[in-house]
FIDO-318152 format. One record per residue (C-alpha): residue number from 1; residue in one letter; x, z, y. Coordinates in nm, 2 decimals, decimal comma. Layout:
N
+-----+---------+--------+--------+--------+
| num | residuo |      x |      z |      y |
+-----+---------+--------+--------+--------+
| NUM |       A |      X |      Z |      Y |
...
+-----+---------+--------+--------+--------+
***
This chain:
253
+-----+---------+--------+--------+--------+
| num | residuo |      x |      z |      y |
+-----+---------+--------+--------+--------+
|   1 |       M |  -7,18 |   1,40 |   5,77 |
|   2 |       T |  -7,42 |   1,69 |   5,75 |
|   3 |       D |  -7,28 |   2,04 |   5,78 |
|   4 |       S |  -7,32 |   2,25 |   5,47 |
|   5 |       S |  -7,48 |   2,52 |   5,67 |
|   6 |       D |  -7,78 |   2,29 |   5,73 |
|   7 |       A |  -7,84 |   2,25 |   5,35 |
|   8 |       T |  -8,13 |   2,45 |   5,21 |
|   9 |       P |  -8,04 |   2,59 |   4,86 |
|  10 |       S |  -8,27 |   2,46 |   4,59 |
|  11 |       V |  -8,47 |   2,71 |   4,39 |
|  12 |       P |  -8,46 |   2,65 |   4,01 |
|  13 |       A |  -8,72 |   2,76 |   3,76 |
|  14 |       T |  -8,55 |   3,11 |   3,75 |
|  15 |       G |  -8,68 |   3,17 |   4,11 |
|  16 |       R |  -8,32 |   3,25 |   4,23 |
|  17 |       P |  -8,17 |   3,02 |   4,50 |
|  18 |       L |  -7,88 |   2,81 |   4,38 |
|  19 |       D |  -7,54 |   2,91 |   4,50 |
|  20 |       R |  -7,18 |   2,84 |   4,40 |
|  21 |       D |  -7,20 |   3,08 |   4,11 |
|  22 |       S |  -7,50 |   2,92 |   3,95 |
|  23 |       G |  -7,46 |   2,74 |   3,62 |
|  24 |       K |  -7,32 |   2,39 |   3,64 |
|  25 |       T |  -7,63 |   2,24 |   3,47 |
|  26 |       L |  -7,83 |   2,37 |   3,76 |
|  27 |       R |  -7,59 |   2,28 |   4,04 |
|  28 |       A |  -7,48 |   1,94 |   3,91 |
|  29 |       P |  -7,80 |   1,74 |   3,98 |
|  30 |       V |  -7,84 |   1,90 |   4,32 |
|  31 |       I |  -7,48 |   1,82 |   4,42 |
|  32 |       V |  -7,51 |   1,46 |   4,31 |
|  33 |       D |  -7,85 |   1,43 |   4,49 |
|  34 |       R |  -7,69 |   1,55 |   4,82 |
|  35 |       L |  -7,40 |   1,32 |   4,77 |
|  36 |       M |  -7,63 |   1,03 |   4,69 |
|  37 |       A |  -7,81 |   1,09 |   5,02 |
|  38 |       T |  -7,49 |   1,13 |   5,22 |
|  39 |       Y |  -7,33 |   0,81 |   5,08 |
|  40 |       E |  -7,65 |   0,60 |   5,05 |
|  41 |       G |  -7,64 |   0,58 |   4,67 |
|  42 |       G |  -7,27 |   0,50 |   4,65 |
|  43 |       V |  -7,09 |   0,17 |   4,67 |
|  44 |       I |  -6,78 |   0,02 |   4,52 |
|  45 |       E |  -6,53 |  -0,04 |   4,80 |
|  46 |       L |  -6,34 |  -0,31 |   4,62 |
|  47 |       D |  -6,46 |  -0,65 |   4,76 |
|  48 |       H |  -6,58 |  -0,88 |   4,48 |
|  49 |       S |  -6,85 |  -1,14 |   4,42 |
|  50 |       S |  -6,85 |  -1,15 |   4,04 |
|  51 |       P |  -6,77 |  -0,93 |   3,74 |
|  52 |       F |  -6,44 |  -1,12 |   3,69 |
|  53 |       E |  -6,33 |  -1,05 |   4,05 |
|  54 |       L |  -6,42 |  -0,68 |   4,01 |
|  55 |       L |  -6,23 |  -0,66 |   3,69 |
|  56 |       I |  -5,91 |  -0,81 |   3,85 |
|  57 |       A |  -5,95 |  -0,60 |   4,16 |
|  58 |       T |  -5,99 |  -0,28 |   3,95 |
|  59 |       V |  -5,68 |  -0,35 |   3,75 |
|  60 |       M |  -5,48 |  -0,41 |   4,07 |
|  61 |       S |  -5,61 |  -0,09 |   4,23 |
|  62 |       A |  -5,41 |   0,14 |   4,01 |
|  63 |       Q |  -5,17 |   0,34 |   4,22 |
|  64 |       S |  -5,29 |   0,16 |   4,53 |
|  65 |       T |  -5,58 |   0,18 |   4,78 |
|  66 |       D |  -5,90 |  -0,02 |   4,79 |
|  67 |       K |  -5,81 |  -0,12 |   5,15 |
|  68 |       K |  -5,48 |  -0,27 |   5,04 |
|  69 |       I |  -5,64 |  -0,44 |   4,74 |
|  70 |       N |  -5,90 |  -0,59 |   4,96 |
|  71 |       E |  -5,63 |  -0,73 |   5,19 |
|  72 |       I |  -5,47 |  -0,90 |   4,89 |
|  73 |       T |  -5,78 |  -1,03 |   4,73 |
|  74 |       K |  -5,90 |  -1,19 |   5,05 |
|  75 |       T |  -5,66 |  -1,47 |   4,98 |
|  76 |       L |  -5,60 |  -1,41 |   4,61 |
|  77 |       F |  -5,97 |  -1,48 |   4,51 |
|  78 |       V |  -5,95 |  -1,81 |   4,70 |
|  79 |       K |  -5,64 |  -1,93 |   4,52 |
|  80 |       Y |  -5,75 |  -1,79 |   4,17 |
|  81 |       R |  -6,11 |  -1,85 |   4,08 |
|  82 |       T |  -6,11 |  -1,86 |   3,70 |
|  83 |       P |  -5,90 |  -1,70 |   3,42 |
|  84 |       E |  -5,74 |  -2,04 |   3,38 |
|  85 |       D |  -5,61 |  -2,03 |   3,74 |
|  86 |       Y |  -5,42 |  -1,71 |   3,68 |
|  87 |       L |  -5,25 |  -1,87 |   3,37 |
|  88 |       S |  -5,17 |  -2,21 |   3,54 |
|  89 |       V |  -4,90 |  -2,07 |   3,77 |
|  90 |       P |  -4,56 |  -1,93 |   3,68 |
|  91 |       E |  -4,57 |  -1,55 |   3,62 |
|  92 |       E |  -4,33 |  -1,51 |   3,91 |
|  93 |       E |  -4,57 |  -1,67 |   4,15 |
|  94 |       L |  -4,85 |  -1,43 |   4,06 |
|  95 |       Q |  -4,61 |  -1,14 |   4,10 |
|  96 |       T |  -4,54 |  -1,26 |   4,45 |
|  97 |       D |  -4,91 |  -1,29 |   4,53 |
|  98 |       I |  -4,99 |  -0,93 |   4,43 |
|  99 |       K |  -4,65 |  -0,77 |   4,51 |
| 100 |       S |  -4,78 |  -0,54 |   4,78 |
| 101 |       S |  -5,03 |  -0,38 |   4,54 |
| 102 |       G |  -4,73 |  -0,19 |   4,37 |
| 103 |       F |  -4,63 |  -0,21 |   4,01 |
| 104 |       Y |  -4,68 |  -0,58 |   4,04 |
| 105 |       R |  -4,49 |  -0,68 |   3,73 |
| 106 |       Q |  -4,70 |  -0,47 |   3,50 |
| 107 |       K |  -5,02 |  -0,57 |   3,68 |
| 108 |       T |  -4,93 |  -0,94 |   3,65 |
| 109 |       K |  -4,88 |  -0,90 |   3,27 |
| 110 |       S |  -5,21 |  -0,71 |   3,25 |
| 111 |       I |  -5,40 |  -0,97 |   3,45 |
| 112 |       R |  -5,26 |  -1,26 |   3,25 |
| 113 |       G |  -5,33 |  -1,09 |   2,92 |
| 114 |       I |  -5,69 |  -1,02 |   3,03 |
| 115 |       C |  -5,73 |  -1,38 |   3,13 |
| 116 |       Q |  -5,59 |  -1,51 |   2,80 |
| 117 |       A |  -5,83 |  -1,28 |   2,61 |
| 118 |       L |  -6,13 |  -1,39 |   2,81 |
| 119 |       I |  -6,06 |  -1,75 |   2,74 |
| 120 |       E |  -5,99 |  -1,71 |   2,37 |
| 121 |       D |  -6,26 |  -1,45 |   2,29 |
| 122 |       F |  -6,53 |  -1,48 |   2,55 |
| 123 |       D |  -6,54 |  -1,84 |   2,67 |
| 124 |       G |  -6,38 |  -1,74 |   3,00 |
| 125 |       E |  -6,66 |  -1,49 |   3,09 |
| 126 |       V |  -6,63 |  -1,11 |   3,14 |
| 127 |       P |  -6,82 |  -0,94 |   2,86 |
| 128 |       L |  -7,07 |  -0,68 |   2,98 |
| 129 |       R |  -7,05 |  -0,44 |   2,68 |
| 130 |       M |  -6,82 |  -0,15 |   2,67 |
| 131 |       K |  -6,68 |  -0,22 |   2,32 |
| 132 |       D |  -6,60 |  -0,58 |   2,42 |
| 133 |       L |  -6,44 |  -0,48 |   2,75 |
| 134 |       L |  -6,21 |  -0,23 |   2,57 |
| 135 |       T |  -6,07 |  -0,52 |   2,36 |
| 136 |       L |  -5,91 |  -0,67 |   2,68 |
| 137 |       P |  -5,54 |  -0,59 |   2,72 |
| 138 |       G |  -5,49 |  -0,28 |   2,95 |
| 139 |       V |  -5,86 |  -0,22 |   3,00 |
| 140 |       A |  -5,96 |   0,15 |   2,93 |
| 141 |       R |  -6,29 |   0,32 |   2,98 |
| 142 |       K |  -6,25 |   0,39 |   3,35 |
| 143 |       T |  -6,20 |   0,02 |   3,43 |
| 144 |       A |  -6,48 |  -0,08 |   3,19 |
| 145 |       N |  -6,72 |   0,17 |   3,34 |
| 146 |       V |  -6,64 |   0,05 |   3,69 |
| 147 |       V |  -6,71 |  -0,31 |   3,60 |
| 148 |       L |  -7,04 |  -0,22 |   3,44 |
| 149 |       A |  -7,15 |   0,01 |   3,72 |
| 150 |       G |  -7,05 |  -0,24 |   3,99 |
| 151 |       S |  -7,16 |  -0,57 |   3,83 |
| 152 |       A |  -7,41 |  -0,49 |   3,56 |
| 153 |       P |  -7,59 |  -0,16 |   3,61 |
| 154 |       E |  -7,87 |  -0,28 |   3,39 |
| 155 |       A |  -7,62 |  -0,34 |   3,11 |
| 156 |       L |  -7,47 |   0,01 |   3,16 |
| 157 |       L |  -7,82 |   0,16 |   3,11 |
| 158 |       E |  -7,87 |  -0,02 |   2,78 |
| 159 |       D |  -7,52 |   0,02 |   2,64 |
| 160 |       P |  -7,49 |   0,33 |   2,43 |
| 161 |       D |  -7,11 |   0,32 |   2,45 |
| 162 |       A |  -7,10 |   0,31 |   2,84 |
| 163 |       G |  -7,04 |   0,62 |   3,04 |
| 164 |       I |  -6,90 |   0,75 |   3,37 |
| 165 |       A |  -6,59 |   0,62 |   3,54 |
| 166 |       V |  -6,33 |   0,89 |   3,57 |
| 167 |       D |  -6,06 |   0,83 |   3,82 |
| 168 |       T |  -5,83 |   1,08 |   4,00 |
| 169 |       H |  -6,11 |   1,17 |   4,25 |
| 170 |       V |  -6,37 |   1,23 |   3,98 |
| 171 |       T |  -6,12 |   1,44 |   3,79 |
| 172 |       R |  -6,03 |   1,65 |   4,09 |
| 173 |       L |  -6,39 |   1,71 |   4,21 |
| 174 |       S |  -6,53 |   1,77 |   3,86 |
| 175 |       K |  -6,28 |   2,05 |   3,83 |
| 176 |       R |  -6,35 |   2,19 |   4,18 |
| 177 |       F |  -6,73 |   2,18 |   4,11 |
| 178 |       G |  -6,68 |   2,36 |   3,78 |
| 179 |       F |  -6,82 |   2,07 |   3,58 |
| 180 |       T |  -6,52 |   2,06 |   3,35 |
| 181 |       R |  -6,21 |   2,25 |   3,26 |
| 182 |       N |  -6,05 |   1,95 |   3,09 |
| 183 |       D |  -5,76 |   1,74 |   3,21 |
| 184 |       D |  -5,81 |   1,44 |   2,98 |
| 185 |       A |  -6,02 |   1,17 |   3,13 |
| 186 |       V |  -6,22 |   1,10 |   2,81 |
| 187 |       R |  -6,31 |   1,47 |   2,77 |
| 188 |       I |  -6,41 |   1,49 |   3,14 |
| 189 |       E |  -6,63 |   1,19 |   3,09 |
| 190 |       K |  -6,80 |   1,35 |   2,80 |
| 191 |       D |  -6,85 |   1,67 |   3,00 |
| 192 |       L |  -7,01 |   1,48 |   3,28 |
| 193 |       M |  -7,23 |   1,27 |   3,05 |
| 194 |       R |  -7,38 |   1,60 |   2,93 |
| 195 |       L |  -7,48 |   1,69 |   3,29 |
| 196 |       F |  -7,64 |   1,37 |   3,41 |
| 197 |       P |  -7,91 |   1,13 |   3,28 |
| 198 |       R |  -7,79 |   0,78 |   3,19 |
| 199 |       E |  -7,94 |   0,63 |   3,51 |
| 200 |       L |  -7,70 |   0,84 |   3,71 |
| 201 |       Y |  -7,38 |   0,75 |   3,52 |
| 202 |       G |  -7,28 |   0,48 |   3,77 |
| 203 |       P |  -7,41 |   0,63 |   4,10 |
| 204 |       A |  -7,27 |   0,98 |   4,02 |
| 205 |       S |  -6,92 |   0,85 |   3,97 |
| 206 |       L |  -6,94 |   0,63 |   4,29 |
| 207 |       V |  -7,06 |   0,91 |   4,52 |
| 208 |       I |  -6,81 |   1,16 |   4,38 |
| 209 |       I |  -6,53 |   0,91 |   4,44 |
| 210 |       L |  -6,64 |   0,85 |   4,80 |
| 211 |       H |  -6,67 |   1,22 |   4,87 |
| 212 |       G |  -6,32 |   1,27 |   4,72 |
| 213 |       R |  -6,18 |   1,00 |   4,95 |
| 214 |       R |  -6,36 |   1,10 |   5,27 |
| 215 |       V |  -6,40 |   1,48 |   5,25 |
| 216 |       C |  -6,27 |   1,66 |   4,94 |
| 217 |       D |  -5,90 |   1,57 |   4,99 |
| 218 |       A |  -5,65 |   1,67 |   4,72 |
| 219 |       L |  -5,43 |   1,88 |   4,94 |
| 220 |       R |  -5,65 |   1,96 |   5,24 |
| 221 |       P |  -6,02 |   1,95 |   5,15 |
| 222 |       R |  -6,25 |   1,96 |   5,46 |
| 223 |       C |  -6,48 |   2,23 |   5,32 |
| 224 |       G |  -6,63 |   2,29 |   5,67 |
| 225 |       S |  -6,77 |   1,93 |   5,66 |
| 226 |       C |  -6,88 |   1,93 |   5,30 |
| 227 |       V |  -7,26 |   1,88 |   5,22 |
| 228 |       V |  -7,22 |   2,07 |   4,90 |
| 229 |       E |  -6,99 |   2,35 |   5,01 |
| 230 |       D |  -7,26 |   2,62 |   4,94 |
| 231 |       L |  -7,26 |   2,51 |   4,58 |
| 232 |       C |  -6,89 |   2,47 |   4,53 |
| 233 |       P |  -6,70 |   2,74 |   4,34 |
| 234 |       S |  -6,38 |   2,61 |   4,49 |
| 235 |       S |  -6,47 |   2,64 |   4,86 |
| 236 |       L |  -6,17 |   2,75 |   5,05 |
| 237 |       I |  -6,37 |   2,87 |   5,35 |
| 238 |       A |  -6,56 |   3,10 |   5,11 |
| 239 |       G |  -6,24 |   3,25 |   5,00 |
| 240 |       R |  -6,24 |   3,08 |   4,66 |
| 241 |       R |  -5,94 |   2,93 |   4,47 |
| 242 |       D |  -5,93 |   2,56 |   4,41 |
| 243 |       K |  -6,02 |   2,51 |   4,04 |
| 244 |       A |  -5,83 |   2,19 |   4,05 |
| 245 |       K |  -5,52 |   2,38 |   4,16 |
| 246 |       Q |  -5,42 |   2,12 |   4,42 |
| 247 |       A |  -5,54 |   2,24 |   4,76 |
| 248 |       R |  -5,29 |   2,38 |   5,00 |
| 249 |       A |  -5,50 |   2,45 |   5,30 |
| 250 |       V |  -5,84 |   2,37 |   5,46 |
| 251 |       G |  -5,85 |   2,03 |   5,62 |
| 252 |       T |  -5,97 |   1,97 |   5,97 |
| 253 |       D |  -6,20 |   1,70 |   6,10 |
+-----+---------+--------+--------+--------+
***
């Protein structure tokens, strides 16, 4: 991780170096560019080998961690390979298989509902268009955007309905960076879509999520280790208040 003190502020067309008080339209691309360099373009940390596996893993990841889901799917994806496989066992058996993910009863219903819809409406294949993904039971824009960004970035580029995946990390950091004042995920997504070109919709979300997990913690952000601290209007070490209203203290390495 590069210390923020090593970062050279960019100079926009105005001739004034960027700082944490510069407009968000000037800061946003520089922030994401630095995060892209830091996190090598961003990756989805849910293990998967197909759009179907990513869809199932993303549904299971709600209120859980990617590490825990990867532990579960290591054997789950061997046992269940197709939508038909998830419907061929008793509901209680699938509940047992994913129990450690939390909220396993609701997740089991969602997974089985998705699999039934895939079979009935899409010949067992995951559709790679936003409007089709949103017809699947329990699939909202965040999950759909994750699937498109992780499995079909070319489809995301061409889909006018696709956008930016907004999870808890993206919500928190978007507020801290001053990219949005909204709390609603759909409104936050719209605010972010105004700041970035379509080709960055997927990568921007991925690198912001990684930064939220590894550095910009909800309660104790490690501002001293942040590569964009000099552009962040919520920097605690600069004496600013957290715009997300979550931080309690500066985190340590």
